[in-house]
N, C-alpha and C positions, 0 to 999 in steps of 0.2 A: 241217510241220517246228518251228515255233512250239509247238505244242500239246506235241510230244516234249519239247520243252527244258522248258517250263514245267513237266510232269508231272515231269521227273527233277529240276527244284530244287526241286519241292514235296516228293518224297519225301525228297529229300537235307535239306531245311530241317526237314520233318517229325521226321527221324531226330535231328538234330541237337538241336533243341528238345527231344525225348525224351533224349535224354543228359543235358542240361541239367539235366532236372526230377527223373529218378531217383527216390530217396524222399527226397532232402531238403525235406520241405516244411514240417515243423514243426521246433521247437528240439531237442525229445529224438533227434530222428533223428541229428541232427547234433552232438551234444555232442561227440564226440571226432574228426571229420571235417569237413569242408568242407558249409556250408548255402550254399544256392541259393535267392534269391527267385524267384518265380515270374515267367515272362517273358509278354508281351503286345506288343500294339499300343501304341506310344507316343502315337500322334496321338490315341487315344481319350480324349475332357474335354479335348484341348488345341485347339479349334478357335481360339481368340485369339490360341494362338501360332504359326500358320502366316502367312506374307507371301509373296505374289506380286509380281515386279516388275512384271506386267503382267496387265490383268483387263479383260474384256471389258464394255460397257455399264455400267461405273462413273460416267460422263459422261454418259450418254443412250441411246437407242437406238442400237444397232452392228449392221447385217445382216451373216450370214456365209452361206455354200454347203456342205454338206456334200458330198462327192465321195469316189466310191468308186473303184478301179481298173479301173474297166470303163468308166468315165467318165460314169456317170449322176450326176446331181446334184439337190439341193434346196435352196431357200433360208428360213432363219429367222431371225429378230432374238432379240440379247442383252441383256438389261435388268437390272443388277446393282446397281442403286441400293438396294435392300432384298434382305435374305438371302432364300435360296429357301425357296418353300414350294409344296407339289405343285397346291394350287389356288389360291393368291392370286398367288404370284409363280414359275409354270415357266420364265419365261426367264432366272431370275437363276444365273448362274454363278461364284459367289466361289470364292476359294480352298477355303474350310472344307468346300466341298461335298465333297474327297477323302477325308474321315475314313470311314471303312469304318461301316457300318449296316447291322443285321438287320432285317427285310429289306432288301437293295439296292432302289434306285430308279433303274430306268434312265434316267430323265430328268433326275439329279443328276448334276453335272460341273463340273470347273473348266477354263476355257477363257480363253484370252489374246485380245489384241487381234489384229488380223489382219494376216499380214506382217511381224510382229517376230521376227526370229530370235534375239535374245539377250535368254531370258528365263531367270528364277530364280525356285523356290518353296522356302522355307526353313522349318525347324520348328526353332523356338528355344525350349529345356527351361530349367526354371528352377536344374535343379542336374546333376550329372554323372551319364550313363547308360552301360551298358555294352551299347551297339551289337552286335545279332545279326545280321540281314539287312534288305533291304528288297525292296518289289516296287512297281512303279510300273503301272497297269493302263490304257492309253489308249484313248480314245474315237475318235480321228481315227488316222491315221499316226502313227506312234512318229518321234523326233525322226531326223534324219539323223546330226546328232552332238550330243552331250552328254556331259557329267560329273558324277562326282557326289565330294560333297568333305563335311569334316566339321571342325570346331573342338571343343577340350577345353578351351577359357579364353574362352568367351562371347564367340566372335565377333572375338577380337584377334590371333589367327592361324586358319591353314586349311592343310590336308594333304588332296590328292586321294586318292581311293580307287581311281577305274578310269575310263576312257576308253570312249565306245561311240561309233562312226561308220561308215556305210557306204563312207567313204574315210579311212581313218586318215593316211596319208600326207599327205592334202592338209590335213585338220583339225589333228590332233596331229603333227606330222612329228618332234618329238622325244622321243614316246613309245614304247615298243617296242609290237610290234604281236603279239599272240596270247595264249593262255591264258596263267594266274597258273601260276606253278610252286613258288612258296613265299609264305609269307601277305605278306612286305613287297613282294611284286611290285606295280606299280602299271603295269598293260599297257592298250590299246588292243584291242577286238576289236569284230569287224562283227556277232556274233549276232544283237544286239537293234535295230538299225539299218534292217532293209529295209522296202520299202515294203508287202511282205504281213505281215499282214492288214493291212486298211484300218482295223478296228474290233477292238478288244479285245485287241491287241499288248501285250506286258509288256517290260519294263526288270528284272531282277535280280539282285541282288550280295547276296552272303555276304561277312561280315568274315572269317570264319574255318571256312572246311571243316573239316568232321573228319577228311578224308584228310588235310589239311595242319599240324593242330596237335598231333599226338600227343605231339611233343619238347618242346610248348611248354606250361607249364603253365597253367591259364587265368588267373592273377592275376601270371604273370611281367611284368616289364617290357615285355617285346616284345610280348606279348598285351595287355596294357594299352595301351601305346603306338598300338597300332592298333583297340581296340575302346572306349575311354571318347571319350565323345562331350556335348558341351553344346548342339551345334547340328550340324544335317545341311541339306545344301544341293545341290538338284539344278539343275545348268544347263544350260539347252538354247542351243546355239549356232548349228544350223541347221534349217531345218523341211524336210521332206521333201516335196516337188514332183514334178508329173508332167511337169515340165520347161518347161510352157509359160509360167513369170514371166521366162524366159530372151529371150523373143521378145514377151510379151504383158505388160506391168508397169502395167496399167490396174486404176480400183479393181475393178471386177468379177473381174477374175483373183484379184485380193490376198485378195477375201472368201474364198476356196476353202483357205487355209491360213493355219493357227494350229496352236496345242500345246492340245489338249483330253486333260484328263485324268480317269476314273472315280473310280479309286480309289488312294491310295497308303497304304500299309502299311510300316510301320518297327518290326520287333520288337526289343525289347531287355529290360533288367531294371534294376533298382537296381543302382549299383556298391557292393556291401559287401564287398568283398575276401574271399570265405567267411566272414564272421563274422555273418550274418542271413539267416533265412529268410523275414522278412516287413519290409514297409515301407509306411511313413506318408505323409500329406500335410507339405508344407512349414510349410504355415500350419496353426494349430492348429484355426482356425475353418470349415476348408473340410469340406463335406460330402461323406462316402464314397461313393466309387461301385466298386462291386464290378470292374467292367470296366476302370476306369484301374488304370494302372500308376504307383504312387508312387516318389518319390525319396529320401525319408529312411529310412534304416536301423534297425529294432530290433535294437540290436548284442548279441548273444550273447558270449561267449569272454573276457569281461571287457575287450570294448575299447568305443571313443566314438567320437564324431563323426558326420556326416551319412553320410558312406560308410563308416563301422567303420574310419577310417584311421589310428586312432590308439589307444592304450592306454588304458583309463579310471584316473583316478585311483587313486592309491596302488597302482597295477600295472605298475610297472617293474622289475621282477626280472629279466626277460628283454625284449631287444627287440623291437618290435612287429615282425609277419611275417603277410601273409596265410596264409590257409587252405588246404589241400590235399587232395587226397583220399587221404591216407595220413597225416595229422594236423591236428586243429585249430588248432593253432600258438596257443593262447588267452594271452593275458596273463596274467601270475604277481604275484600279490600281493607287495608288499616286505615283509620282516621285519625289524620295527621292535619289537619284542617289547609293542607298545603303548603305547609313549613318543612316537610321532608322528604326523601326520596326512597328512603328505607326503614325497612321495619321486622321485626322479629318476633315470634311466639313467644310470649311469658307463660308459662303454664301457672303461676301464681297467681296471674292479673285473671287469666281465665276461670278459675276457680272461684275467686272472691267475685267476681262479676255474676256469679250462679251458671256460668257456660254461656256466657253471652258474647264477651269481648276479651281477646287476649293478647292484640296487636298491641305491641311496645315501638313506639317510634325512635328512630335511630339516626342523630344528626340532626335535631331542628335548627331550623335555620331562621332567617327575620328575627333574631333577638328573642325566642321563643325556647321553651323548654317545658318538659313534662312528657308523661305518659304518651299524651296525643299532641303534644307542641301547644298545650290548651294555656299557658301560663308567660306572663313576660317574664322575662331573666331580671334579676336584681340590677336596679337603678333604669329600669325600663317601666313604662306606665300603659296601660291599653288604652289607646284614642278611642274615644267614644262615636268620633267620625266614621270608624273603618269596622268591618265585619271582623269577625276573629279568623276568616280564610285569608285576609288582606295581606300582603307583603308588608304594609306600615302600619300595620295595626297593633304592634310594640313600638314607641316612642321613647327616645330618651328623656331623663329626666330633667339634665341640662339644671340640676341646683348648684348653686357658689359651693366648691367644695370646701372653704374655709366656714361658709353661713350655717351649714346644716348640719344637723344631729348625723350620724352613723353615715360618714362618707357619701354625700351626692345622693342618700336616699331619698324617693317621693314615695306618696302613696299611689299604688299600682291600680286600683280600682274604684269607682265612684258605689258607695254602700252607704244609702242615707242614713237608715239603722244604726252603722257603727260612726255617721259623722266622717266619714272620709271621701276623698273629690281625688279623681283620676290625673297625676301629674303634681300635687300639689308637695311641694317641698316642707320637709320638715325643720324650721330655723332653732338656731341655737338661743339662747336668751339675749333681749336686746337687739336681735337682729330679724330684721323684718324683709319685706317684698316678697313678689311672688316667689321669684329664685332664689332667696335668702341672701342678696346680693347688696343688701345696701341696711344701714342703722337704723332703729328707729328713731323719732325726733330727738326725744333727750339726750341724744348721743349723737346728733350729727355733725358735731364739729369735730369728731373723730374718726380716721379711717378704720377699715374694718380689722386693718392686722394691728394696728396699736389699741385697738378694742378685747383683741382676742388677747394680748399681753396683758392688758389690765385686769380680764379677768381672770387670767390664769395668775397673778401675783395676788390676785384679792382670796383665790382659793388658797392658795400656800398660806 
């Protein structure tokens, strides 16, 4: 039965991974649609990121016995002071032994101390990843009870994925029993908690089975709440026994019961919200390993950040959005007419534009101003010989300060129907000239300063 279940899970697992991988492995394949980086086993290359709360033989030799459901047994020693080596330290059973290797080594596994029921193993990641599925393959009996949980904030808070028990009502009485019906269901199942097989049994979990997420886009808020992880923890709460510990709790009996795990696979990919097809190490000095899944996205679609979770500088004409299979939802460059190097997204502008443009330019240069640096500043006019994006498009009025109305004001734009000419100064009464810098003919014998005084006295 266990083999059939594993086969079903494996086929479903491969099918789901295939649907994730499709053709989107290079940037040019996903220019106008979603990008998906390569998925893989997140444990590979992260041996030092694994922690077990209990490991046999760390403080000295610890004897244990191997028991099968037929009652046959033989005893061995666990010595885990040094890392595993098939020749020098074959009795070492540290937690890093669960990382998958090719070819596999049947003498390599992690093992807890004897008769310790509450044990956990945790994978701590250096950035956020998108979790797909996990498989734990045990050397001895699978746990009688356990649960799987994740954190998306580096261990500050935790949320449960699933519970597994051969007696859900006793071990997890507040948890609904049975299979999941939707992505957000957290249930307890007894499928993976039986005594048989005594070796090689698996516990498997898939975060988003394909039959459940058709109506949930890959980077929807609901899917991300479920699949975004920085830590993954398997917590074993009860050892599967043959019942003899209830009548005989002697050291000899206790030696027969412990957790032993051949391999732990955690499938996932870097979280890029559909905006990257490749990822790189967080450290620039780390040596690249082709089999390792890295966590820093090489962003496309004009996005930025470790997870492509924001728009790149100067690309805030539309709000950031995750990509979908129907649209890349690339961030758009702001239109500042080459007069600014910074902008920000303004939701009010975006709504007013009918969701077309929300980029608000910041720090307009070349004597320009406006949301798009499309206007000249006061006392500057649009020169007709230069296009709007030219650095000399806004020229100073250069009107005579004492001869013009409104403190050096000139008409900024040429609008025939309004009888305006760009650069024309607005002169005071009895003042003329292109720049309002001379008196009209009838007042030519007076200097401009005197004229202003006479006009002032006349007004008084």
